[in-house]
C-alpha positions, 0 to 999 in steps of 0.5 A: 332220842335225847334232845339237848335243850339245856346249856348246863348239859351242853356245857357238860358235854363240852367239858368232856370233849375239851378239858385241861388242868391248870398248874398249881391249882389243879382246876379243870378248864374248858379247852376247845382251841388248840394252843398251836392255833391261838398263839400265832394269832396272839403274836400278831395281835401283840405286834399290832399293839406295839406298832400302835403305841409308843415304846418307852425310851426310859432305858432303866425302866425298860431294863427293869421290866425285862430283868423281872420278866426273865426272872419270872420266866425262869421260875415258871420254866423251873416249876413246870420242869419239876412237875413234868409239865414243860410241854405247857411252854411249847411255842412260847416266845417270851418278850417283855416291853414297856409301853409309854402310856398313863394307863395303870395296866399290864398284860400277857398274851398267850405264848408269853408276850408281856406288855407293861404300861408306864402308868402302873410303875408308880403303883409298883414302887420298884422291883418287888411291885413289878414282880407282883404284877409280872407274876400275876400276868404271866400266870394268866398265860401259864393257866391258859386263861386266854384259851379258856376265855376264848373257848367260851367266847366262841361258844357264846357267840355261836362260832365253831370251837375251832380257831382255824375255822373261826378265823378263816376270814379273820373276823373282827368279832374273833379278834375282839374275843382274843383281845378280851381274852387277855383283858376284861370281859364285857358281859355281866354273865361271864364276869364271875368267870373272869374273877375266878381267873383273876383270883387264880392268877393271884395265887399262881403269881405268888408262887412264881415270884417266890421261886424267882426270889421275890418275897410274896409278902409284897403282894398285899401291899401292892393291892393296898396301893391299888385300893388307895388309888381307886379311892372307893370309886371302883365298881361293886364286885358283882359287876366287875371282872376283877375281885374287889381289892379288899377280897384280893388282899384277903385271898392273897394273905390266905395263899401266902403260906403256900408261896412262902414255902418256895421263897424260904428255899432261897 
């Protein structure tokens, strides 16, 4: 009888049991949770975030967020339909909100619920910059990074790899894992895993914004402004959940030709 004593072997078996493929990049990913189980929980968390924060009363800014969001949404839908992958959007209920908060951040829940914070708008410097961020955050949802992160989180924390069972009592741990799945990891052991997601979302976001009619060449400029904001105070890449701004800009430039093929069709 073979005894499973090593995590590498266990991980291999898990990949065989639950595996999915990311659009555009084609990467195989861990998928131990049903989307139909994850999305309702993500919608609940999204509503709770909105209730706990102040929705911006700046109608012009809020309208711009929705405008860009809908354009990226339609681009995603068109791309997936062309690739015969429209089922990836099953159970999606798109929503775009602007939260009044100085935090420089934005995120997208599994299922298409997007939140922008007013603090990131000065860095965006207009519609193109918003499209950079919107494409990136929506890419996280399309790539099912939340599901992948939560699958790993449940396994790491010794929980059953079935969300319906793990959340019967709606434990605080499970809720925390879900919230982390759309934000930053907290354990150094999974930071590289999170950086992989960020880089993948950058590449996919370029394609989505290009299909939506936004020049993807705006992306490196946005991350250059982010670098200037950090003023060298960011953590070293090896202890960060995100790639360094310099690495990010370099990788974005590498993927620009792919995205420009979609943009040039407009």
